[in-house]
N, C-alpha and C positions, 0 to 999 in steps of 0.2 A: 405543522405539526414540527415545535419546536425541537427539536432535537436535543441541544444545549440542553436542556432539565434534565436531560436522559444519562445526559458527560459528569463526574464528580468527581473533584479535585483531593488527590490525595498529598496532604505536603511532604515533604522529607522525604519521597519511597522513588527510585529504592534506595538515595545516598541525600546526607542531606544536601539545599539548597534546589533537589527537583521537585516542581509540584506536580503528579503524575495526571495523568487523564484517564482517569479509571473507563472503558469503555465498555462493563459489563450487564449496567441498567441500562443499557438499550438493546443488549441480548436477551435480559431479564423481563419484557416488554414486547407482546407480541407483536402490536403495533404497531413499536418505534421500528424494531427491529426489520417488521416487512416496510415500512417508509423508506427507511434506509435502503433494503437495496434495491426496492423498486427506482430510485431515486440514481445510485448508481447505473444501476443494469442500463435504465434509460439512455446512462451517457452511453457508457458503452455500443451499445444498441448505437447509438448516432454516431459514433465513428468509427464502427464498420469495422468493432473488432473478429477473430475467428480464435483469439485465444485471452485471454486476462491470467495475469503473473500477479505471485503476492510472493512478498516477506512472511516469512514469519515468526512468531506468531499468531500477531491477530490482525494480519492483512488476510490468516485463512479465512478467520471469520466471518472478513465480508467478501471476500475473495471469489473464496466457493459457491453460495448463493447465487451471486453473479452471475458466474459460468452456468449455473443448474438452471435459472430462470430464463436465461437467452439459451443453453443448448450450445452451447459452444465449450472447447477445453479449458482446462483449465491446469496451467501448472506450478509449481512449488520452489518457491527460493527458500537457502534454507542455510544454515551453519555449517560446516564443516563434520563430514563422519554421520553425518544424519541422511542422504542420498546412496541407494548401493549401488550402482553402476557410472560409469563415468561423466565424470565434472565439468565441467567450467569453472572455476572464480574469478572472485574480484574483490578485494580488500577495497573496505572504503573508512568512513570519519563518522563519528555519527556524538548526538549531544554527549558523549561523557563519555567519548574512548573511542578505538573502533574497534573491528570488524569485521568479518570473511564470509564473505555468501556467495552459496552455489548454486549452480543449475546442473540437470540432468545435460552432456553435451547432443545430446538428438532429441531434445523438449521443443523442439521448434527449428524452422527454417525460413529457406529463402521463398518471400507469398505472404506470412502470416502478417495478421494484423493483431497488435499484441495492446490492451488497456492496461497498466501495472494499478493495482488495487490497496491502497495499506491503510490502516485506522487512523494515523496521522503524520501531518509534515512539519520536523520543524524547520533540521538544518538543511535536509534534504542528502542524504548520505545514503539511507535504505534505499529512497527512492531511485539516485540515481544509480547505485549500484545493478539493483536490481533492472535499469534503463538497460544500461552498458551490457548484462549479461546477454538479453535479448534479444540485440543490438551485433554486440558477439555472432552470434547464430544465422544472424541475415531475414530475423523479422524486424515488420514496420511500427513502430510504439507512434500509435496513433491517438493516443492518452496517457492522464494520470489524473486519479482523482484519490480522492482520502476524506475520512470523515471531517477532522481538523485539521485544520493548520494553526498554526503556531503563529503568530507574526510577530517579526520581527528579531526573527534568528535568522531569514535570509535561503531560507528553504528553495519561496518562490525562485528564487533571481537563479539555483542551481538547475532548476525546471524548466525556464523560462521559454524555452521554441519548442512544448510541447503543448496541447492542446490539456486544459486542466481543467477539474472541476472538484469544488472545495459545499462541502453540505454544510458547514463551521465552522466561524476564524473566532479566536480566542486571539485577546491581548495577555492572557496573564502570562507573565515570564519562568521561565526554571528555576 
């Protein structure tokens, strides 16, 4: 299946000069969504994951069904003020600004094996923030996976020390 057929480019969103990668057509097609879920789940299983960690919100779309498929834990990484218990935080750079991500302080422990799943790898800031949060809690990050990698933005360099899986490479610039 060619997943790229289910990714739409939206120019100048969320601001001028950005080409947004709309993954909702994947979700709107049962076979495409099933294919993506199975491919990511296969990678997570081969990596030995005991938990899936995904940043909000588009990472949740793919991380949750993978954790369900494998019968393993799911850990959300969210923006400040969105998690109800004690959290740890990580500030990071993204393609067009700065952000902070949070994880429950008790979400992972030493011995947990994590695959971080998100929809897109661009500069690597979001994925690296999720990796850092997991590692600070003692978990081992055994893999990083995304649906789309935007080539030429340096993201792969940021996560080069991790087992990595990407379903679609895109050479279009932001």
